[in-house]
N, C-alpha and C positions, 0 to 999 in steps of 0.2 A: 560430384560431391555426394557422400553417403549420408542419407537422412535417417537419424536414429529415433525420430518421433514415433510414438505408438499410435497416434491419431493424426488424421489429416487436419491441417489448419485452414480455416476459411479466410480469404482475403478481406481486410477491413480498411477503413480510413477513418478511424475514430480519434478525436482529440482526447487527450488524457493528461494525467500528471503522475509523476512518481513522488512519493513522500518518504522521508526517513528522518532519523533523529526525533522520534516521537511525534512525527508529522509536523515538526516546526520548519523543516526544509522541504521545499517542493520545487520540481522542475517540470515545465510543460513538455509534453511528448506527443508522438503520434503512434497509435497502435496499428501496425500494418497487417498483422494476421493474428488469429486467436483460435484456440481450441479449448477443450475441457481441461487440459493439463498445462497449457502454457501460451506464450505470446511472443511476438517480435515487436520491439519498441524502438522507434527512431527519434532522434533529436536534431534540432537545427544546427547545433554545434557540438564539438566533443564534450563529453561529461565524465566526471569521476564520481562514482557512487559506491556505497557499501554493497556487500554480497546479499543482504536481505533488505527489502524495502516494501512499500505498499504501492500497488498500482491502482489508480483511481480513474474511473471512466464515468464522468458526470452524465453523459447522454444515456447510458444504460442504468445509471443510478446505483453503482456499486463500487466496492473497494475490495481488493484481494491482496493478501500477503503473498509475496513472490520471492523466489531465490534466483539469483543470477546464474545462468548456466554457461553463457559465453558473452564476451564483450568485444566490441569494436569501437573505434573512436566515436562514431555517431549512432551506434545501435547496440541493443542488448537483446539477448534471448533469455527468457525467464520461464521458470516453471512455477505453477501455483502451489503454495505450501499446503493448502487445504484441498487439493485436487481430489482426494479420496472421499471426503465427506460431502462435497458439493455445496457447502454453505457459502452464502453471499451476504455480505454486510453492507447495507446502504451507507454511503458516506455521511449523510446527515445523522444517522443513528450512531455511527462511530464518534462523530463530533459531540453529540449529546451525551454519550457515555463518558467521554473524556471530561466534559464540563461537570457532569454530576460527580465524578470521582474527585475533581478539584474542590467542589463545594463540600463534599463529605470530609475531605482532609482538613479543610478550613474549619468546619464545625467541630471536628474532633479536637483540633488544637484549641479552639475557644472553650470547649467543655473542660479540657485539661487545665487551661489557665484559670478558669473560674472555680475549679475544684480544689486547687492548691490552697492550703491554709495561709492566711495572712498573719505575718508575724510583726 
Protein backbone atom coordinates (compact mmCIF):
# COMPACT_ATOMS: atom_id res chain seq x y z
CA UNK A 1 0.00 0.00 0.00
CA UNK A 2 1.30 3.45 -0.94
CA UNK A 3 1.74 5.78 2.06
CA UNK A 4 1.07 9.44 1.19
CA UNK A 5 1.91 10.88 4.59
CA UNK A 6 4.55 13.61 4.73
CA UNK A 7 5.57 12.67 8.27
CA UNK A 8 6.07 9.37 10.02
CA UNK A 9 3.41 8.63 12.61
CA UNK A 10 4.33 7.31 16.02
CA UNK A 11 2.35 4.39 17.41
CA UNK A 12 0.09 5.27 20.32
CA UNK A 13 -2.58 3.69 22.45
CA UNK A 14 -4.41 6.77 23.74
CA UNK A 15 -8.02 6.90 24.84
CA UNK A 16 -9.89 9.78 23.26
CA UNK A 17 -13.17 11.11 21.98
CA UNK A 18 -14.41 12.63 18.80
CA UNK A 19 -16.91 15.44 19.13
CA UNK A 20 -19.18 17.08 16.59
CA UNK A 21 -22.42 19.06 16.39
CA UNK A 22 -20.89 21.88 18.49
CA UNK A 23 -19.45 19.25 20.84
CA UNK A 24 -22.91 18.04 21.87
CA UNK A 25 -22.26 14.60 20.33
CA UNK A 26 -19.24 12.57 21.44
CA UNK A 27 -17.98 9.08 20.67
CA UNK A 28 -15.20 7.30 22.56
CA UNK A 29 -12.27 6.20 20.43
CA UNK A 30 -8.71 4.94 20.50
CA UNK A 31 -5.90 6.96 18.88
CA UNK A 32 -3.64 4.31 17.33
CA UNK A 33 -1.01 6.57 15.73
CA UNK A 34 -0.37 10.29 15.59
CA UNK A 35 1.94 12.83 13.96
CA UNK A 36 2.07 16.62 13.67
CA UNK A 37 -0.34 16.50 10.73
CA UNK A 38 -2.79 13.70 11.50
CA UNK A 39 -3.86 10.53 13.28
CA UNK A 40 -5.54 7.15 12.93
CA UNK A 41 -8.58 6.67 15.15
CA UNK A 42 -10.31 3.37 15.89
CA UNK A 43 -13.72 2.61 17.37
CA UNK A 44 -15.18 -0.48 19.06
CA UNK A 45 -18.08 -0.53 16.58
CA UNK A 46 -18.84 1.01 13.17
CA UNK A 47 -19.52 4.76 13.26
CA UNK A 48 -21.01 7.35 10.95
CA UNK A 49 -19.48 10.80 11.47
CA UNK A 50 -19.28 14.14 9.59
CA UNK A 51 -16.20 15.10 7.59
CA UNK A 52 -15.08 17.71 10.17
CA UNK A 53 -14.96 17.07 13.90
CA UNK A 54 -12.91 17.61 17.05
CA UNK A 55 -10.46 15.04 18.37
CA UNK A 56 -10.11 15.18 22.16
CA UNK A 57 -7.27 13.41 23.96
CA UNK A 58 -7.78 13.97 27.71
CA UNK A 59 -4.50 12.28 28.75
CA UNK A 60 -2.56 14.89 26.77
CA UNK A 61 -5.02 17.62 27.71
CA UNK A 62 -5.83 18.96 24.27
CA UNK A 63 -8.36 19.09 21.53
CA UNK A 64 -7.75 19.52 17.79
CA UNK A 65 -10.06 20.23 14.89
CA UNK A 66 -9.66 17.48 12.27
CA UNK A 67 -10.75 16.66 8.73
CA UNK A 68 -11.58 13.07 7.83
CA UNK A 69 -9.21 11.87 5.07
CA UNK A 70 -10.42 8.27 4.83
CA UNK A 71 -13.10 6.11 6.48
CA UNK A 72 -13.49 2.45 7.26
CA UNK A 73 -16.25 0.84 9.30
CA UNK A 74 -14.33 1.01 12.60
CA UNK A 75 -11.50 3.44 11.79
CA UNK A 76 -10.80 6.95 10.51
CA UNK A 77 -7.72 8.64 9.13
CA UNK A 78 -7.75 12.33 9.98
CA UNK A 79 -5.60 15.36 9.28
CA UNK A 80 -5.36 18.22 11.73
CA UNK A 81 -7.05 21.36 10.45
CA UNK A 82 -4.55 23.56 12.29
CA UNK A 83 -1.44 21.52 11.44
CA UNK A 84 0.36 24.55 10.01
CA UNK A 85 0.12 26.85 13.02
CA UNK A 86 0.67 24.18 15.70
CA UNK A 87 -1.87 25.61 18.13
CA UNK A 88 -3.25 23.27 20.74
CA UNK A 89 -6.37 24.14 22.70
CA UNK A 90 -6.86 22.36 26.03
CA UNK A 91 -10.33 20.81 26.29
CA UNK A 92 -11.09 22.61 29.56
CA UNK A 93 -10.29 25.95 27.91
CA UNK A 94 -12.61 25.13 25.00
CA UNK A 95 -15.41 24.26 27.45
CA UNK A 96 -14.83 27.47 29.41
CA UNK A 97 -14.92 29.55 26.21
CA UNK A 98 -18.21 27.95 25.17
CA UNK A 99 -19.69 28.59 28.64
CA UNK A 100 -18.58 32.24 28.56
CA UNK A 101 -20.08 32.74 25.10
CA UNK A 102 -23.40 31.33 26.32
CA UNK A 103 -23.32 33.67 29.35
CA UNK A 104 -22.49 36.63 27.10
CA UNK A 105 -25.43 35.84 24.82
CA UNK A 106 -27.77 35.50 27.81
CA UNK A 107 -26.63 38.85 29.23
CA UNK A 108 -27.02 40.55 25.83
CA UNK A 109 -30.61 39.27 25.60
CA UNK A 110 -31.33 40.49 29.13
CA UNK A 111 -29.89 43.96 28.39
CA UNK A 112 -31.95 44.13 25.19
CA UNK A 113 -35.11 43.13 27.09
CA UNK A 114 -34.49 45.69 29.83
CA UNK A 115 -33.69 48.44 27.30
CA UNK A 116 -36.96 48.12 25.42
CA UNK A 117 -39.48 50.83 26.30
CA UNK A 118 -42.53 49.72 28.29
CA UNK A 119 -45.82 50.73 26.69
